[in-house]
Backbone atoms as SQL, in Angstrom:
CREATE TABLE atoms (id INTEGER PRIMARY KEY, chain TEXT, resi INTEGER, resn TEXT, atom TEXT, x REAL, y REAL, z REAL);
INSERT INTO atoms VALUES
  (1, 'A', 1, 'MET', 'N', 0.732, -1.169, -0.050),
  (2, 'A', 1, 'MET', 'CA', 0.435, -0.061, -0.160),
  (3, 'A', 1, 'MET', 'C', 0.912, 1.516, -0.334),
  (4, 'A', 2, 'VAL', 'N', 0.239, 2.225, -0.957),
  (5, 'A', 2, 'VAL', 'CA', 1.361, 3.139, -1.109),
  (6, 'A', 2, 'VAL', 'C', 0.765, 5.042, -0.166),
  (7, 'A', 3, 'HIS', 'N', 1.312, 5.350, 0.362),
  (8, 'A', 3, 'HIS', 'CA', 1.092, 6.284, 1.498),
  (9, 'A', 3, 'HIS', 'C', 1.221, 7.452, 0.440),
  (10, 'A', 4, 'VAL', 'N', 0.321, 8.363, 0.561),
  (11, 'A', 4, 'VAL', 'CA', 1.126, 9.993, 0.006),
  (12, 'A', 4, 'VAL', 'C', 0.679, 10.931, 1.205),
  (13, 'A', 5, 'ALA', 'N', 1.335, 11.243, 1.422),
  (14, 'A', 5, 'ALA', 'CA', 1.600, 12.561, 2.361),
  (15, 'A', 5, 'ALA', 'C', 0.711, 13.906, 1.945),
  (16, 'A', 6, 'PRO', 'N', -0.575, 14.029, 3.081),
  (17, 'A', 6, 'PRO', 'CA', -0.296, 15.379, 2.687),
  (18, 'A', 6, 'PRO', 'C', 0.083, 16.785, 2.091),
  (19, 'A', 7, 'SER', 'N', 0.992, 16.477, 2.711),
  (20, 'A', 7, 'SER', 'CA', 2.258, 18.110, 2.393),
  (21, 'A', 7, 'SER', 'C', 2.910, 17.686, 0.750),
  (22, 'A', 8, 'LEU', 'N', 1.838, 16.737, 0.476),
  (23, 'A', 8, 'LEU', 'CA', 2.347, 16.955, -1.193),
  (24, 'A', 8, 'LEU', 'C', 1.202, 17.580, -2.508),
  (25, 'A', 9, 'PHE', 'N', 0.248, 17.314, -1.357),
  (26, 'A', 9, 'PHE', 'CA', -1.170, 18.424, -2.113),
  (27, 'A', 9, 'PHE', 'C', -0.963, 19.553, -2.374),
  (28, 'A', 10, 'ARG', 'N', -0.160, 20.085, -1.623),
  (29, 'A', 10, 'ARG', 'CA', -0.423, 21.554, -0.571),
  (30, 'A', 10, 'ARG', 'C', 0.389, 22.261, -1.680),
  (31, 'A', 11, 'GLY', 'N', -0.845, 23.972, -2.047),
  (32, 'A', 11, 'GLY', 'CA', 0.441, 24.743, -2.958),
  (33, 'A', 11, 'GLY', 'C', 0.388, 23.800, -4.210),
  (34, 'A', 12, 'THR', 'N', -0.780, 22.745, -4.681),
  (35, 'A', 12, 'THR', 'CA', -0.218, 22.293, -6.040),
  (36, 'A', 12, 'THR', 'C', -1.733, 22.586, -6.295),
  (37, 'A', 13, 'ASP', 'N', -2.568, 22.556, -8.071),
  (38, 'A', 13, 'ASP', 'CA', -3.581, 23.169, -8.338),
  (39, 'A', 13, 'ASP', 'C', -4.599, 21.536, -8.681),
  (40, 'A', 14, 'GLU', 'N', -5.345, 21.287, -8.849),
  (41, 'A', 14, 'GLU', 'CA', -5.644, 20.351, -8.749),
  (42, 'A', 14, 'GLU', 'C', -5.507, 19.187, -10.502),
  (43, 'A', 15, 'GLU', 'N', -5.355, 19.941, -11.212),
  (44, 'A', 15, 'GLU', 'CA', -4.520, 19.030, -12.260),
  (45, 'A', 15, 'GLU', 'C', -3.484, 18.087, -11.563),
  (46, 'A', 16, 'GLN', 'N', -2.227, 18.890, -11.149),
  (47, 'A', 16, 'GLN', 'CA', -1.070, 17.934, -10.209),
  (48, 'A', 16, 'GLN', 'C', -1.067, 16.815, -9.612),
  (49, 'A', 17, 'TYR', 'N', -2.292, 16.755, -8.975),
  (50, 'A', 17, 'TYR', 'CA', -2.611, 15.376, -8.114),
  (51, 'A', 17, 'TYR', 'C', -2.320, 14.204, -8.577),
  (52, 'A', 18, 'PRO', 'N', -2.577, 13.248, -7.989),
  (53, 'A', 18, 'PRO', 'CA', -2.058, 11.787, -8.875),
  (54, 'A', 18, 'PRO', 'C', -3.541, 11.409, -8.364),
  (55, 'A', 19, 'VAL', 'N', -3.935, 11.666, -9.071),
  (56, 'A', 19, 'VAL', 'CA', -5.476, 11.147, -8.531),
  (57, 'A', 19, 'VAL', 'C', -5.487, 9.358, -9.393),
  (58, 'A', 20, 'ASP', 'N', -4.909, 8.319, -9.942),
  (59, 'A', 20, 'ASP', 'CA', -4.550, 7.390, -10.590),
  (60, 'A', 20, 'ASP', 'C', -4.126, 6.474, -9.287),
  (61, 'A', 21, 'LEU', 'N', -3.491, 7.152, -8.395),
  (62, 'A', 21, 'LEU', 'CA', -2.774, 6.469, -7.092),
  (63, 'A', 21, 'LEU', 'C', -3.518, 6.545, -6.206),
  (64, 'A', 22, 'ILE', 'N', -4.854, 7.655, -6.483),
  (65, 'A', 22, 'ILE', 'CA', -5.693, 7.940, -4.860),
  (66, 'A', 22, 'ILE', 'C', -6.538, 7.724, -5.025),
  (67, 'A', 23, 'GLN', 'N', -6.986, 6.362, -6.667),
  (68, 'A', 23, 'GLN', 'CA', -8.039, 5.813, -6.958),
  (69, 'A', 23, 'GLN', 'C', -8.378, 4.830, -6.631),
  (70, 'A', 24, 'ARG', 'N', -6.202, 4.607, -6.901),
  (71, 'A', 24, 'ARG', 'CA', -6.564, 3.027, -6.177),
  (72, 'A', 24, 'ARG', 'C', -6.018, 2.684, -5.478),
  (73, 'A', 25, 'GLU', 'N', -5.700, 3.820, -4.210),
  (74, 'A', 25, 'GLU', 'CA', -5.526, 3.596, -2.997),
  (75, 'A', 25, 'GLU', 'C', -7.236, 3.366, -2.282),
  (76, 'A', 26, 'LEU', 'N', -8.317, 3.861, -3.532),
  (77, 'A', 26, 'LEU', 'CA', -9.067, 4.158, -2.807),
  (78, 'A', 26, 'LEU', 'C', -10.150, 2.519, -2.877),
  (79, 'A', 27, 'ALA', 'N', -9.811, 1.772, -4.347),
  (80, 'A', 27, 'ALA', 'CA', -10.329, 0.500, -4.544),
  (81, 'A', 27, 'ALA', 'C', -9.700, -0.696, -3.704),
  (82, 'A', 28, 'GLN', 'N', -8.025, -0.414, -2.887),
  (83, 'A', 28, 'GLN', 'CA', -7.994, -1.305, -2.315),
  (84, 'A', 28, 'GLN', 'C', -8.269, -1.306, -1.064),
  (85, 'A', 29, 'ILE', 'N', -8.731, 0.077, -0.112),
  (86, 'A', 29, 'ILE', 'CA', -9.569, 0.473, 0.777),
  (87, 'A', 29, 'ILE', 'C', -9.858, -0.588, 0.573),
  (88, 'A', 30, 'GLU', 'N', -11.547, 0.018, -0.720),
  (89, 'A', 30, 'GLU', 'CA', -12.879, -0.992, -0.529),
  (90, 'A', 30, 'GLU', 'C', -13.153, -1.984, -0.229),
  (91, 'A', 31, 'GLN', 'N', -12.256, -2.582, -1.075),
  (92, 'A', 31, 'GLN', 'CA', -11.526, -4.322, -1.100),
  (93, 'A', 31, 'GLN', 'C', -11.058, -4.327, 0.033),
  (94, 'A', 32, 'GLU', 'N', -9.666, -4.182, 0.670),
  (95, 'A', 32, 'GLU', 'CA', -10.027, -4.770, 2.726),
  (96, 'A', 32, 'GLU', 'C', -11.452, -4.477, 2.986),
  (97, 'A', 33, 'LYS', 'N', -12.386, -3.809, 2.977),
  (98, 'A', 33, 'LYS', 'CA', -13.550, -3.042, 3.891),
  (99, 'A', 33, 'LYS', 'C', -13.974, -4.536, 3.482),
  (100, 'A', 34, 'ALA', 'N', -14.401, -4.638, 1.956),
  (101, 'A', 34, 'ALA', 'CA', -15.573, -5.859, 2.041),
  (102, 'A', 34, 'ALA', 'C', -14.548, -7.337, 2.775),
  (103, 'A', 35, 'HIS', 'N', -13.678, -7.088, 2.126),
  (104, 'A', 35, 'HIS', 'CA', -13.133, -8.428, 3.227),
  (105, 'A', 35, 'HIS', 'C', -13.031, -8.623, 5.082),
  (106, 'A', 36, 'LEU', 'N', -13.544, -7.603, 4.948),
  (107, 'A', 36, 'LEU', 'CA', -13.304, -7.890, 6.457),
  (108, 'A', 36, 'LEU', 'C', -14.762, -7.844, 7.195),
  (109, 'A', 37, 'ALA', 'N', -16.096, -6.766, 6.345),
  (110, 'A', 37, 'ALA', 'CA', -16.884, -6.783, 6.572),
  (111, 'A', 37, 'ALA', 'C', -17.072, -8.873, 6.212),
  (112, 'A', 38, 'ALA', 'N', -16.990, -9.379, 4.581),
  (113, 'A', 38, 'ALA', 'CA', -17.361, -10.862, 4.806),
  (114, 'A', 38, 'ALA', 'C', -16.548, -11.393, 6.172),
  (115, 'A', 39, 'ALA', 'N', -15.838, -11.691, 6.753),
  (116, 'A', 39, 'ALA', 'CA', -14.828, -12.400, 7.614),
  (117, 'A', 39, 'ALA', 'C', -15.587, -11.335, 9.078),
  (118, 'A', 40, 'LEU', 'N', -16.227, -10.338, 8.862),
  (119, 'A', 40, 'LEU', 'CA', -17.147, -9.928, 10.369),
  (120, 'A', 40, 'LEU', 'C', -18.945, -10.698, 10.532),
  (121, 'A', 41, 'ALA', 'N', -19.525, -11.111, 9.221),
  (122, 'A', 41, 'ALA', 'CA', -20.722, -11.248, 8.981),
  (123, 'A', 41, 'ALA', 'C', -20.354, -13.396, 9.246),
  (124, 'A', 42, 'GLN', 'N', -18.940, -13.371, 9.342),
  (125, 'A', 42, 'GLN', 'CA', -18.609, -14.890, 9.479),
  (126, 'A', 42, 'GLN', 'C', -18.488, -15.032, 10.846),
  (127, 'A', 43, 'ILE', 'N', -18.329, -14.587, 11.497),
  (128, 'A', 43, 'ILE', 'CA', -18.282, -14.651, 12.478),
  (129, 'A', 43, 'ILE', 'C', -18.872, -14.244, 12.954),
  (130, 'A', 44, 'GLU', 'N', -20.302, -13.679, 13.017),
  (131, 'A', 44, 'GLU', 'CA', -21.258, -13.421, 13.988),
  (132, 'A', 44, 'GLU', 'C', -22.086, -14.044, 13.659),
  (133, 'A', 45, 'ALA', 'N', -22.039, -15.019, 12.496),
  (134, 'A', 45, 'ALA', 'CA', -22.776, -15.696, 12.406),
  (135, 'A', 45, 'ALA', 'C', -22.409, -17.685, 13.344),
  (136, 'A', 46, 'GLN', 'N', -21.058, -17.568, 13.097),
  (137, 'A', 46, 'GLN', 'CA', -20.920, -18.095, 13.886),
  (138, 'A', 46, 'GLN', 'C', -21.153, -18.263, 15.379),
  (139, 'A', 47, 'LEU', 'N', -21.007, -17.087, 15.681),
  (140, 'A', 47, 'LEU', 'CA', -21.471, -16.749, 17.640),
  (141, 'A', 47, 'LEU', 'C', -23.287, -16.836, 17.763),
  (142, 'A', 48, 'ALA', 'N', -23.633, -16.684, 16.249),
  (143, 'A', 48, 'ALA', 'CA', -25.016, -17.434, 16.876),
  (144, 'A', 48, 'ALA', 'C', -25.237, -18.847, 16.712),
  (145, 'A', 49, 'ALA', 'N', -24.417, -19.311, 15.961),
  (146, 'A', 49, 'ALA', 'CA', -24.837, -20.745, 16.040),
  (147, 'A', 49, 'ALA', 'C', -24.098, -21.431, 17.581),
  (148, 'A', 50, 'TRP', 'N', -22.792, -20.796, 17.738),
  (149, 'A', 50, 'TRP', 'CA', -22.693, -20.980, 19.153),
  (150, 'A', 50, 'TRP', 'C', -23.588, -20.627, 20.138),
  (151, 'A', 51, 'GLN', 'N', -24.826, -19.960, 20.374),
  (152, 'A', 51, 'GLN', 'CA', -25.401, -19.368, 21.002),
  (153, 'A', 51, 'GLN', 'C', -26.420, -20.011, 20.878),
  (154, 'A', 52, 'VAL', 'N', -26.953, -20.357, 20.253),
  (155, 'A', 52, 'VAL', 'CA', -28.389, -22.103, 20.154),
  (156, 'A', 52, 'VAL', 'C', -27.429, -22.489, 20.494),
  (157, 'A', 53, 'SER', 'N', -26.440, -23.289, 20.341),
  (158, 'A', 53, 'SER', 'CA', -25.322, -24.472, 21.581),
  (159, 'A', 53, 'SER', 'C', -25.726, -24.215, 22.847),
  (160, 'A', 54, 'ILE', 'N', -25.996, -23.407, 23.157),
  (161, 'A', 54, 'ILE', 'CA', -25.251, -22.869, 23.927),
  (162, 'A', 54, 'ILE', 'C', -26.911, -22.876, 25.168),
  (163, 'A', 55, 'GLU', 'N', -27.337, -22.097, 24.515),
  (164, 'A', 55, 'GLU', 'CA', -29.047, -22.410, 25.091),
  (165, 'A', 55, 'GLU', 'C', -30.069, -23.702, 24.840),
  (166, 'A', 56, 'GLY', 'N', -29.607, -24.357, 23.430),
  (167, 'A', 56, 'GLY', 'CA', -29.633, -26.315, 23.951),
  (168, 'A', 56, 'GLY', 'C', -28.523, -26.885, 25.146),
  (169, 'A', 57, 'TRP', 'N', -28.113, -26.735, 25.421),
  (170, 'A', 57, 'TRP', 'CA', -27.589, -27.237, 26.494),
  (171, 'A', 57, 'TRP', 'C', -28.131, -26.021, 27.867),
  (172, 'A', 58, 'ASP', 'N', -27.568, -25.628, 27.944),
  (173, 'A', 58, 'ASP', 'CA', -28.950, -24.861, 29.214),
  (174, 'A', 58, 'ASP', 'C', -30.159, -25.614, 29.531),
  (175, 'A', 59, 'ASN', 'N', -31.019, -25.230, 28.514),
  (176, 'A', 59, 'ASN', 'CA', -32.490, -26.265, 28.092),
  (177, 'A', 59, 'ASN', 'C', -32.520, -27.686, 28.524),
  (178, 'A', 60, 'LEU', 'N', -31.127, -28.182, 28.571),
  (179, 'A', 60, 'LEU', 'CA', -30.692, -29.760, 28.985),
  (180, 'A', 60, 'LEU', 'C', -30.567, -29.937, 30.232),
  (181, 'A', 61, 'MET', 'N', -29.473, -29.306, 30.259),
  (182, 'A', 61, 'MET', 'CA', -29.056, -28.651, 31.455),
  (183, 'A', 61, 'MET', 'C', -30.459, -28.823, 33.191),
  (184, 'A', 62, 'THR', 'N', -31.276, -27.254, 32.519),
  (185, 'A', 62, 'THR', 'CA', -32.018, -27.367, 33.395),
  (186, 'A', 62, 'THR', 'C', -33.588, -28.546, 33.530),
  (187, 'A', 63, 'TYR', 'N', -33.509, -29.370, 32.034),
  (188, 'A', 63, 'TYR', 'CA', -34.143, -30.075, 32.348),
  (189, 'A', 63, 'TYR', 'C', -34.173, -31.514, 32.937),
  (190, 'A', 64, 'CYS', 'N', -32.603, -31.740, 32.997),
  (191, 'A', 64, 'CYS', 'CA', -32.191, -32.905, 33.567),
  (192, 'A', 64, 'CYS', 'C', -31.779, -32.687, 35.007),
  (193, 'A', 65, 'GLN', 'N', -31.821, -31.184, 35.825),
  (194, 'A', 65, 'GLN', 'CA', -32.457, -31.076, 37.061),
  (195, 'A', 65, 'GLN', 'C', -33.168, -31.347, 37.395),
  (196, 'A', 66, 'ASP', 'N', -34.243, -31.312, 37.128),
  (197, 'A', 66, 'ASP', 'CA', -35.985, -31.235, 36.999),
  (198, 'A', 66, 'ASP', 'C', -35.921, -32.396, 36.806),
  (199, 'A', 67, 'VAL', 'N', -35.896, -33.501, 36.654),
  (200, 'A', 67, 'VAL', 'CA', -35.635, -34.770, 36.115),
  (201, 'A', 67, 'VAL', 'C', -35.108, -35.895, 37.380),
  (202, 'A', 68, 'ALA', 'N', -34.300, -35.183, 37.817),
  (203, 'A', 68, 'ALA', 'CA', -32.994, -35.852, 38.298),
  (204, 'A', 68, 'ALA', 'C', -33.288, -35.547, 39.993),
  (205, 'A', 69, 'GLN', 'N', -34.266, -34.415, 40.314),
  (206, 'A', 69, 'GLN', 'CA', -34.954, -34.412, 41.593),
  (207, 'A', 69, 'GLN', 'C', -36.402, -35.447, 41.918),
  (208, 'A', 70, 'ASN', 'N', -37.312, -35.746, 40.460),
  (209, 'A', 70, 'ASN', 'CA', -38.356, -36.905, 40.804),
  (210, 'A', 70, 'ASN', 'C', -38.167, -37.295, 40.005),
  (211, 'A', 71, 'PRO', 'N', -36.885, -37.914, 39.514),
  (212, 'A', 71, 'PRO', 'CA', -37.314, -39.672, 38.328),
  (213, 'A', 71, 'PRO', 'C', -38.342, -40.470, 38.781),
  (214, 'A', 72, 'GLU', 'N', -38.376, -41.181, 39.707),
  (215, 'A', 72, 'GLU', 'CA', -39.531, -42.138, 39.727),
  (216, 'A', 72, 'GLU', 'C', -41.269, -42.225, 39.343),
  (217, 'A', 73, 'THR', 'N', -40.781, -40.890, 39.367),
  (218, 'A', 73, 'THR', 'CA', -42.686, -40.206, 38.921),
  (219, 'A', 73, 'THR', 'C', -42.737, -40.028, 36.824),
  (220, 'A', 74, 'PHE', 'N', -41.486, -40.801, 36.145),
  (221, 'A', 74, 'PHE', 'CA', -41.850, -40.744, 34.946),
  (222, 'A', 74, 'PHE', 'C', -41.895, -42.572, 34.902),
  (223, 'A', 75, 'ASP', 'N', -43.095, -42.849, 33.691),
  (224, 'A', 75, 'ASP', 'CA', -43.668, -43.770, 33.245),
  (225, 'A', 75, 'ASP', 'C', -42.637, -44.125, 32.459),
  (226, 'A', 76, 'HIS', 'N', -42.710, -45.093, 31.923),
  (227, 'A', 76, 'HIS', 'CA', -42.254, -45.782, 30.050),
  (228, 'A', 76, 'HIS', 'C', -43.179, -45.656, 28.796),
  (229, 'A', 77, 'LYS', 'N', -43.660, -44.684, 28.983),
  (230, 'A', 77, 'LYS', 'CA', -44.209, -43.899, 27.665),
  (231, 'A', 77, 'LYS', 'C', -43.180, -42.428, 27.407),
  (232, 'A', 78, 'GLU', 'N', -43.058, -42.172, 29.542),
  (233, 'A', 78, 'GLU', 'CA', -42.511, -40.834, 29.123),
  (234, 'A', 78, 'GLU', 'C', -40.620, -40.614, 29.282),
  (235, 'A', 79, 'LYS', 'N', -40.470, -41.843, 29.591),
  (236, 'A', 79, 'LYS', 'CA', -39.083, -42.024, 29.584),
  (237, 'A', 79, 'LYS', 'C', -38.196, -42.139, 27.687),
  (238, 'A', 80, 'ARG', 'N', -39.734, -43.276, 27.264),
  (239, 'A', 80, 'ARG', 'CA', -38.865, -43.354, 25.874),
  (240, 'A', 80, 'ARG', 'C', -39.050, -41.849, 24.810),
  (241, 'A', 81, 'ARG', 'N', -40.425, -40.865, 26.008),
  (242, 'A', 81, 'ARG', 'CA', -40.635, -39.840, 25.181),
  (243, 'A', 81, 'ARG', 'C', -39.247, -38.849, 24.700),
  (244, 'A', 82, 'ILE', 'N', -39.109, -39.196, 25.899),
  (245, 'A', 82, 'ILE', 'CA', -37.210, -38.204, 26.428),
  (246, 'A', 82, 'ILE', 'C', -36.357, -39.022, 25.023),
  (247, 'A', 83, 'LEU', 'N', -36.367, -39.923, 25.503),
  (248, 'A', 83, 'LEU', 'CA', -34.976, -40.792, 24.339),
  (249, 'A', 83, 'LEU', 'C', -34.614, -40.003, 22.979),
  (250, 'A', 84, 'GLU', 'N', -36.607, -40.446, 22.881),
  (251, 'A', 84, 'GLU', 'CA', -37.154, -39.400, 21.040),
  (252, 'A', 84, 'GLU', 'C', -36.486, -38.786, 21.333),
  (253, 'A', 85, 'ALA', 'N', -36.803, -37.380, 21.842),
  (254, 'A', 85, 'ALA', 'CA', -36.965, -36.196, 21.869),
  (255, 'A', 85, 'ALA', 'C', -35.097, -35.941, 22.101),
  (256, 'A', 86, 'LEU', 'N', -34.331, -36.879, 22.486),
  (257, 'A', 86, 'LEU', 'CA', -33.215, -36.729, 22.623),
  (258, 'A', 86, 'LEU', 'C', -32.439, -37.634, 20.680),
  (259, 'A', 87, 'GLU', 'N', -33.144, -38.137, 20.755),
  (260, 'A', 87, 'GLU', 'CA', -33.032, -39.215, 19.236),
  (261, 'A', 87, 'GLU', 'C', -32.025, -40.201, 19.521),
  (262, 'A', 88, 'VAL', 'N', -31.519, -40.266, 20.987),
  (263, 'A', 88, 'VAL', 'CA', -31.172, -41.450, 21.488),
  (264, 'A', 88, 'VAL', 'C', -30.804, -43.098, 20.432),
  (265, 'A', 89, 'THR', 'N', -30.102, -43.707, 19.999),
  (266, 'A', 89, 'THR', 'CA', -30.234, -45.038, 19.218),
  (267, 'A', 89, 'THR', 'C', -29.402, -45.681, 19.750),
  (268, 'A', 90, 'VAL', 'N', -29.038, -47.322, 20.274),
  (269, 'A', 90, 'VAL', 'CA', -28.023, -48.074, 20.892),
  (270, 'A', 90, 'VAL', 'C', -28.526, -49.225, 19.317),
  (271, 'A', 91, 'VAL', 'N', -27.224, -49.322, 19.313),
  (272, 'A', 91, 'VAL', 'CA', -26.760, -49.595, 18.998),
  (273, 'A', 91, 'VAL', 'C', -25.945, -51.138, 19.338),
  (274, 'A', 92, 'ALA', 'N', -26.373, -52.024, 19.301),
  (275, 'A', 92, 'ALA', 'CA', -25.898, -53.536, 19.863),
  (276, 'A', 92, 'ALA', 'C', -25.662, -55.103, 19.343),
  (277, 'A', 93, 'ASN', 'N', -24.318, -55.969, 19.612),
  (278, 'A', 93, 'ASN', 'CA', -23.445, -56.567, 18.748),
  (279, 'A', 93, 'ASN', 'C', -23.056, -57.351, 19.718),
  (280, 'A', 94, 'GLY', 'N', -23.821, -58.894, 20.160),
  (281, 'A', 94, 'GLY', 'CA', -23.465, -59.449, 21.776),
  (282, 'A', 94, 'GLY', 'C', -22.995, -57.779, 22.652),
  (283, 'A', 95, 'ARG', 'N', -21.350, -58.333, 23.272),
  (284, 'A', 95, 'ARG', 'CA', -20.952, -57.540, 24.016),
  (285, 'A', 95, 'ARG', 'C', -20.726, -56.296, 23.849),
  (286, 'A', 96, 'ASP', 'N', -20.691, -55.520, 21.892),
  (287, 'A', 96, 'ASP', 'CA', -20.483, -54.498, 21.522),
  (288, 'A', 96, 'ASP', 'C', -22.070, -53.366, 21.303),
  (289, 'A', 97, 'TRP', 'N', -21.645, -52.705, 22.422),
  (290, 'A', 97, 'TRP', 'CA', -22.757, -51.884, 22.582),
  (291, 'A', 97, 'TRP', 'C', -22.380, -49.863, 22.288),
  (292, 'A', 98, 'ARG', 'N', -23.263, -49.869, 21.100),
  (293, 'A', 98, 'ARG', 'CA', -22.945, -47.401, 20.733),
  (294, 'A', 98, 'ARG', 'C', -23.934, -47.205, 20.826),
  (295, 'A', 99, 'VAL', 'N', -23.608, -46.195, 22.014),
  (296, 'A', 99, 'VAL', 'CA', -25.033, -45.637, 21.936),
  (297, 'A', 99, 'VAL', 'C', -25.163, -43.937, 21.788),
  (298, 'A', 100, 'SER', 'N', -26.051, -43.685, 20.708),
  (299, 'A', 100, 'SER', 'CA', -25.419, -42.090, 20.206),
  (300, 'A', 100, 'SER', 'C', -26.895, -41.176, 20.176),
  (301, 'A', 101, 'GLY', 'N', -26.316, -40.092, 20.442),
  (302, 'A', 101, 'GLY', 'CA', -28.148, -39.304, 20.836),
  (303, 'A', 101, 'GLY', 'C', -27.294, -38.154, 20.414),
  (304, 'A', 102, 'SER', 'N', -28.255, -36.956, 19.792),
  (305, 'A', 102, 'SER', 'CA', -28.120, -35.218, 19.830),
  (306, 'A', 102, 'SER', 'C', -29.484, -34.605, 21.340),
  (307, 'A', 103, 'ILE', 'N', -28.407, -33.052, 20.976),
  (308, 'A', 103, 'ILE', 'CA', -29.618, -32.021, 21.569),
  (309, 'A', 103, 'ILE', 'C', -30.358, -31.478, 20.545),
  (310, 'A', 104, 'PRO', 'N', -31.316, -31.738, 20.179),
  (311, 'A', 104, 'PRO', 'CA', -33.092, -30.603, 19.420),
  (312, 'A', 104, 'PRO', 'C', -32.543, -29.278, 19.636),
  (313, 'A', 105, 'ARG', 'N', -32.837, -29.104, 17.994),
  (314, 'A', 105, 'ARG', 'CA', -32.279, -27.234, 17.849),
  (315, 'A', 105, 'ARG', 'C', -33.491, -26.923, 18.449),
  (316, 'A', 106, 'LYS', 'N', -33.948, -25.860, 18.324),
  (317, 'A', 106, 'LYS', 'CA', -35.343, -25.574, 18.377),
  (318, 'A', 106, 'LYS', 'C', -35.498, -25.128, 17.192);
């Protein structure tokens, strides 16, 4: 990037200004501005996604604390509903068991 000192323009008429240089600098600044705006938008989108995840975890933690205080009140139907809501799947093959699940998104 070329920097032109303001004193370069003092005492000269408009025809002597390095217009091409100024236009190139302005174009470069606009490109950098667009690049930074895109990077900022990407960061904001990631932050929003993390916020949704945090809210999901907070909701799950609150729910788990509520359930932990009184788990005997859950019947088979309610337990099944919870496992389905968490998308819990169990794959069993003899002694090889695999359990997976996820926190539902709003």
